[in-house]
C-alpha positions in Angstrom: -6.5 -4.7 5.2 -5.7 -2.1 2.2 -4.7 -3.2 -0.9 -1.4 -2.5 -2.0 -1.6 0.2 -5.3 1.4 0.6 -7.1 2.5 3.1 -9.7 5.5 3.2 -12.3 7.4 6.0 -13.4 6.6 5.9 -16.8 10.8 5.4 -17.6 11.9 2.7 -20.1 13.1 0.4 -17.4 9.7 1.3 -16.0 10.4 1.1 -12.3 7.5 0.0 -9.6 6.8 1.9 -6.4 4.2 1.1 -3.3 1.6 4.3 -4.3 1.5 5.0 0.0 5.5 5.8 -0.2 5.6 7.5 -3.3 3.0 9.9 -2.1 4.9 10.5 1.5 7.9 12.0 -0.6 5.8 14.5 -1.8 4.4 17.5 -0.1 0.5 17.1 0.8 -0.3 20.6 0.9 0.1 22.3 -2.9 -1.7 25.6 -1.8 -1.2 28.1 1.3 -3.8 27.4 3.2 -4.9 28.4 6.8 -5.0 26.7 10.2 -6.6 27.1 12.7 -5.4 25.4 16.2 -7.6 24.8 19.5 -6.3 24.0 21.8 -5.4 25.9 24.4 -6.4 28.9 22.6 -7.8 29.3 18.7 -4.9 30.6 17.0 -4.9 31.4 13.3 -2.0 30.4 11.8 -1.3 30.7 7.6 0.6 27.8 5.8 3.4 29.1 3.2 5.2 26.2 2.6 4.9 22.5 3.1 8.2 20.6 2.1 9.3 17.2 3.2 12.2 16.1 4.9 13.2 12.4 5.0 9.4 11.6 4.5 8.2 14.0 7.3 5.9 17.0 6.0 7.3 19.7 8.0 4.8 23.1 7.5 6.2 26.9 7.8 3.5 28.8 9.3 2.7 32.0 10.3 1.0 33.3 13.1 -1.8 36.1 12.5 0.2 38.7 15.5 3.5 37.7 14.0 3.5 38.0 10.5 7.2 38.3 10.3 8.2 35.3 12.5 8.1 31.6 10.6 7.2 28.1 12.9 8.0 25.2 11.7 6.2 22.1 12.8 6.5 18.6 11.8 2.2 17.8 10.3 0.8 13.9 10.8 -1.7 13.1 8.0 -3.4 10.2 8.3 -6.5 9.3 5.5 -6.0 12.6 4.0 -6.5 14.7 7.2 -3.9 16.6 9.4 -4.7 15.2 12.4 -1.5 16.6 14.9 1.5 19.1 14.4 4.0 19.2 16.4 7.6 20.5 17.6 10.9 19.7 15.4 13.4 18.5 17.1 16.0 20.9 17.5 19.2 18.6 15.3 16.5 19.3 12.4 15.9 22.4 12.4 19.0 24.0 10.7 18.5 21.7 7.8 15.4 22.2 7.3 15.0 26.0 8.2 17.7 26.0 4.8 15.4 24.0 2.9 12.6 26.5 3.7 14.4 29.7 3.0 15.9 28.5 -0.4 12.2 27.7 -1.7 10.5 30.8 0.0 
């Protein structure tokens, strides 16, 4: 069983937060990175933005061959490693597109 880690928010009322919940609300990748997807082809993408939406890590990716197109995906990060990238559901695309457009 993992130990519980807590973080205070530093305010005078001293709210206590579970560290892993707090970490899930922050973008995991702070700087642009290069991601290579290995299955079925070795495609290379450049992550240009990482936002958190409803506790999900959303990555805005640009492909090497089509740098004018941005692909939005959900990233599964476990123990500090990028494990899986999945397509976003259609109902989330409009909201997330607006967020990414305003921050790019």
